[in-house]
N, C-alpha and C positions, 0 to 999 in steps of 0.2 A: 566968521567967514572961513576960518581955518578948518572947521569941521566939514563944511560944505566942499571945500577944496579937497579935502581928504576923501570924501565920498566920490567925487567926480574922478579923482585920480584912481581910486579903487575900481570904479566902473570901467574906466578906460583900460586899466591894466587886465581886468576880467575879460573885456571884449578882445584885447590883444591876444590874450592867451587862448580864448575861444577860436579866433581866426587862425592862429598857429596850429591848434589841434585839428581844426577842420581841414586846413591844407595838408597837414601830416596824414590825416585819415584818407584823404583823396589820393595822395601819392601811394600809400600802402595798398589802398584798394586797386589802383591801377597796376601796381606791381603784382599783386596776387592774381589779378585777371590775366596779366601777361604770362605768369608762371603756369596757370591753369590752361591757357591757350596753347603754349608751348608743349605742355604735357599731353594735351589732346592730340596735337599734330604728331608727336612722337608715338603715341599709342596707336593712332590710325596707321602709321607707317609700319609699325611692328605687326599689327594684324594683317595688313596687306602682304607683307613678307611671309608671314605664317601661312596664309592661304596659298601663296605662290609655292612655298616649300611642300605643302600638302599635295599639290598637283604634281609637282616634280617627283615626289616620293612615289605616287601612284603610277606614274609613267615608268620609273625605274623598276618598280615591282613587276609591272607588266613585261618589261624587257627582260628581267631576270627569269620569269616564268617561260617566256619564249626560248630563251638561250638554254634553260635546263631541258626543255622538251626537245630542242634540236640536238643537244648533247646525248640525250637518251636514245634518240633515233640513230645518230651516228654510232653510238656504242653498240646498238643492236646490229647495225649493218656490219661493223667490224666483226662481230661474232659470227655472223652469217657467212661473211667472206672467209674467215678462218676455217669454219666447218666445211665450206665448199672446197677450199684449198686442201684440207686433209682428205676429202673424199677423192679429189683429183690425184693426190699422191697415191692413195690406195689403188685406184684404178690403174694408174701408170705402172705401179709395182707388180700388179697381178700378172703381167705378160712378160716380166723380166726374169732374172736369175733366180735360183733356188733360195739364196739368202734374202733377196727382196721379197720373194713370195712368203717366206716364213715371217718377215717383219709385217707384211700385209695381213697375214693371218692373226698375228698378235694384236694388230690395231683393230681388226674386226672383232676379235674376242673382247677386247677392251671396250668397244662401242656396245657390243651385246650386253656386257655386264652393266654398263651405264644405263642402258634401256631397261634391263631388269630392275635396277635400283629405282628408276622412275616409276616403273609400273607398281613396284612394291609400296612406294609412297602414295601413289594414287589409291591403292586399295585401302590404305589406313584410314 
């Protein structure tokens, strides 16, 4: 009877170990599933934030392009206003004293030289 008792004891011990391993496996499986679920949630959030940043980046690029265009137009306007101011100064000085007339002639000569340079560049 002792052998039978030992066999029964071994069987019970084996079953006890099997139950323990089964429970351990279930706990680990649940833990891994929880980790995978948490990872998926974080990954979805990251993808969503990435898409949002792409949209924001596109908007900022469009704003930058508009600002650069506005800046170029304002710069061209400033250049045109300076040119008009110079022309007004020349016209104003034409009817004044001899010194101012000489300065006006120098400015006109300078403008003619610039025009000649431009024409020469166009011919090239």
